[in-house]
PLY file of the C-alpha trace (Angstrom):
ply
format ascii 1.0
element vertex 232
property float x
property float y
property float z
element edge 231
property int vertex1
property int vertex2
end_header
0.00 0.00 0.00
1.45 3.34 -1.08
0.97 5.95 1.66
3.01 8.70 0.01
1.16 11.44 -1.90
2.73 14.05 -4.20
1.29 17.09 -2.39
-0.98 18.15 0.44
-4.03 18.68 -1.76
-3.91 15.15 -3.15
-3.35 13.74 0.35
-6.63 15.33 1.47
-8.55 14.44 -1.69
-11.49 12.12 -1.10
-10.99 12.31 2.67
-12.12 15.70 3.97
-15.80 16.60 3.91
-18.16 19.25 5.28
-19.10 18.84 8.93
-16.17 16.64 9.94
-14.20 16.69 13.16
-10.58 17.51 12.34
-7.77 17.17 14.91
-4.63 19.20 14.22
-1.24 18.78 15.89
0.99 21.57 17.12
1.51 23.91 20.05
1.17 27.53 19.07
2.82 27.56 15.66
5.40 24.93 16.68
4.91 21.58 15.00
1.84 22.52 12.95
1.23 20.79 9.59
1.53 24.00 7.57
0.97 22.61 4.08
-1.97 20.44 5.14
-3.71 23.39 6.84
-3.37 25.48 3.69
-4.67 22.61 1.58
-7.60 22.15 3.96
-8.44 25.83 3.57
-8.19 25.58 -0.20
-10.44 22.49 -0.24
-13.36 24.71 0.74
-14.88 22.29 3.27
-17.03 23.99 5.91
-18.80 23.34 9.19
-15.70 21.82 10.76
-15.17 21.00 14.41
-11.46 21.57 15.03
-9.61 19.88 17.88
-6.33 21.63 18.59
-4.43 22.94 21.58
-4.84 26.45 20.20
-6.27 28.33 17.23
-3.06 29.62 15.67
-2.74 33.34 14.97
-4.73 35.58 12.65
-2.71 34.79 9.52
-1.20 31.38 10.25
-2.14 27.95 11.53
-5.84 27.40 12.15
-6.27 31.16 11.94
-6.39 30.63 8.18
-9.51 28.49 8.54
-11.13 30.90 10.96
-10.61 33.74 8.50
-12.54 31.80 5.85
-15.27 30.75 8.32
-14.65 27.05 7.74
-14.61 26.21 11.46
-17.91 26.19 13.37
-16.55 24.83 16.67
-13.18 24.74 18.41
-12.16 22.24 21.09
-9.06 23.89 22.56
-7.17 24.80 25.70
-5.74 28.19 24.67
-6.88 30.73 22.10
-5.36 34.00 23.27
-3.22 34.74 20.21
-6.04 35.02 17.69
-8.10 38.22 17.47
-10.43 36.83 14.81
-11.17 33.88 17.07
-12.12 36.26 19.87
-14.27 38.37 17.54
-16.20 35.38 16.21
-16.74 33.94 19.68
-17.93 37.22 21.20
-20.26 37.72 18.23
-21.80 34.29 18.74
-20.45 33.02 15.41
-18.18 30.30 16.83
-18.73 27.54 19.38
-15.99 26.83 21.91
-15.37 23.84 24.15
-12.56 24.88 26.47
-10.58 21.96 27.88
-7.65 22.02 30.33
-4.45 21.35 28.42
-3.49 18.11 30.14
-7.07 16.86 29.89
-7.10 17.62 26.16
-3.92 15.62 25.66
-5.37 12.69 27.60
-8.71 12.86 25.76
-6.82 12.43 22.48
-4.48 9.73 23.82
-7.38 7.80 25.31
-9.35 8.10 22.10
-6.47 6.61 20.18
-6.13 3.80 22.73
-9.81 2.86 22.48
-10.68 4.16 25.96
-14.09 5.88 25.78
-13.79 7.93 28.99
-11.63 8.49 32.06
-11.71 10.27 35.42
-9.50 13.21 36.39
-9.30 15.64 39.32
-8.66 18.53 36.93
-11.65 20.85 36.78
-13.52 19.51 39.80
-15.55 22.30 41.37
-15.22 24.58 38.34
-17.22 25.29 35.18
-15.19 22.53 33.52
-17.17 19.95 35.52
-20.62 21.39 34.80
-22.95 18.77 33.34
-20.40 15.99 33.74
-20.40 12.90 35.94
-18.44 13.53 39.17
-17.55 10.56 41.39
-15.59 9.92 44.53
-12.56 7.61 44.59
-10.58 7.13 47.81
-12.12 10.23 49.32
-11.34 12.50 46.34
-13.68 13.93 43.71
-13.04 13.18 40.04
-14.80 14.38 36.91
-15.45 12.02 34.01
-14.16 13.20 30.63
-15.15 11.64 27.31
-12.31 10.78 24.97
-11.85 12.38 21.55
-11.71 10.63 18.18
-11.45 12.68 14.99
-12.68 11.88 11.50
-9.34 13.14 10.18
-6.11 14.03 11.97
-3.49 16.35 10.46
-0.05 15.82 11.93
3.48 17.21 11.55
6.54 14.99 11.98
10.18 15.51 11.11
10.76 12.19 9.33
8.82 9.18 8.09
9.66 6.03 6.23
7.39 4.89 3.43
5.44 2.64 5.79
4.59 5.63 7.99
6.84 5.09 11.00
7.41 8.58 12.43
10.18 10.52 14.12
9.36 13.89 15.70
11.90 16.61 16.39
12.28 18.09 19.87
9.40 20.32 21.08
7.62 19.98 17.72
6.49 16.57 18.97
4.03 18.23 21.43
0.43 17.14 20.69
1.24 15.43 17.39
1.53 11.78 18.54
-1.77 11.95 20.46
-3.52 13.67 17.54
-2.20 10.99 15.18
-3.47 8.18 17.41
-6.93 9.74 17.73
-7.65 9.97 14.01
-9.82 7.53 12.11
-7.69 8.68 9.17
-4.33 10.31 9.89
-2.44 12.37 7.32
1.15 13.29 8.16
3.29 16.09 6.77
7.04 15.42 7.04
10.24 17.20 6.14
12.15 14.04 5.30
11.08 10.74 3.75
13.30 7.67 3.91
13.03 4.06 2.80
11.64 1.33 5.05
14.38 0.06 7.35
16.37 3.31 7.43
14.90 4.35 10.78
16.26 2.41 13.75
13.22 0.73 15.36
14.37 2.11 18.74
14.13 5.62 17.30
10.52 5.37 16.09
8.29 7.72 18.10
5.01 6.59 16.55
4.49 3.34 14.62
3.07 3.19 11.12
-0.23 1.59 12.17
-1.51 5.07 13.03
-0.55 6.66 9.69
-2.65 6.43 6.52
-1.21 9.10 4.20
2.10 10.97 3.99
3.09 14.16 2.20
6.55 15.75 2.09
7.01 19.45 2.83
10.77 19.72 2.84
10.98 23.45 3.55
8.20 24.57 5.90
8.10 28.20 6.99
8.23 27.39 10.74
7.00 30.78 11.86
7.62 32.07 15.37
4.58 33.52 17.15
6.40 36.21 19.10
10.00 36.71 18.08
12.06 38.12 20.96
15.56 39.46 20.43
18.04 41.03 22.79
18.14 44.83 22.70
21.48 46.35 21.72
0 1
1 2
2 3
3 4
4 5
5 6
6 7
7 8
8 9
9 10
10 11
11 12
12 13
13 14
14 15
15 16
16 17
17 18
18 19
19 20
20 21
21 22
22 23
23 24
24 25
25 26
26 27
27 28
28 29
29 30
30 31
31 32
32 33
33 34
34 35
35 36
36 37
37 38
38 39
39 40
40 41
41 42
42 43
43 44
44 45
45 46
46 47
47 48
48 49
49 50
50 51
51 52
52 53
53 54
54 55
55 56
56 57
57 58
58 59
59 60
60 61
61 62
62 63
63 64
64 65
65 66
66 67
67 68
68 69
69 70
70 71
71 72
72 73
73 74
74 75
75 76
76 77
77 78
78 79
79 80
80 81
81 82
82 83
83 84
84 85
85 86
86 87
87 88
88 89
89 90
90 91
91 92
92 93
93 94
94 95
95 96
96 97
97 98
98 99
99 100
100 101
101 102
102 103
103 104
104 105
105 106
106 107
107 108
108 109
109 110
110 111
111 112
112 113
113 114
114 115
115 116
116 117
117 118
118 119
119 120
120 121
121 122
122 123
123 124
124 125
125 126
126 127
127 128
128 129
129 130
130 131
131 132
132 133
133 134
134 135
135 136
136 137
137 138
138 139
139 140
140 141
141 142
142 143
143 144
144 145
145 146
146 147
147 148
148 149
149 150
150 151
151 152
152 153
153 154
154 155
155 156
156 157
157 158
158 159
159 160
160 161
161 162
162 163
163 164
164 165
165 166
166 167
167 168
168 169
169 170
170 171
171 172
172 173
173 174
174 175
175 176
176 177
177 178
178 179
179 180
180 181
181 182
182 183
183 184
184 185
185 186
186 187
187 188
188 189
189 190
190 191
191 192
192 193
193 194
194 195
195 196
196 197
197 198
198 199
199 200
200 201
201 202
202 203
203 204
204 205
205 206
206 207
207 208
208 209
209 210
210 211
211 212
212 213
213 214
214 215
215 216
216 217
217 218
218 219
219 220
220 221
221 222
222 223
223 224
224 225
225 226
226 227
227 228
228 229
229 230
230 231
């Protein structure tokens, strides 16, 4: 089975549809699948529920999809860098499901592991727990959180072999492995593609069973959200 596609648009072709739940890897603008996000925007699909740690910025990351009104709901933990996100939310144009960051990571990991729900102390006694099952274990209160599974996951990795075994690079790993696991279909954007057997099995961060399609973007922009330099 050939998992490698010539470009991001062809990797999404026949997969993305209106109304889907799309999970996207990254933390801020670090480790985001840049080419796949642009291709998703250009596909014109609408009514999306986007699962991502954050919503990018106004002109990059998921901010591109917010600008074109392709996202109807965000499931996120932080959205403070995106003015258009704030405008749409305050105007009642965008649904938001805020989730504590660690809980969001576990919801994705559990979804990928086939675990439908789990209990956590995070959020007990706050608005996070409203409407959710709260139970006591060993004298402590825990809130039940449902796991997340996406129709499509868009992931960024540094390197893949043709089977789809992945290697992530430093902090760009962030949410990407969990997002990949949670997808019914996972499409991965990589900077480097190698032949099967070239990656030491001990160096594989995520096995190929979670990867369905691969596209190479050898020279991503890798923007920095807030560049800080030393004053002279």
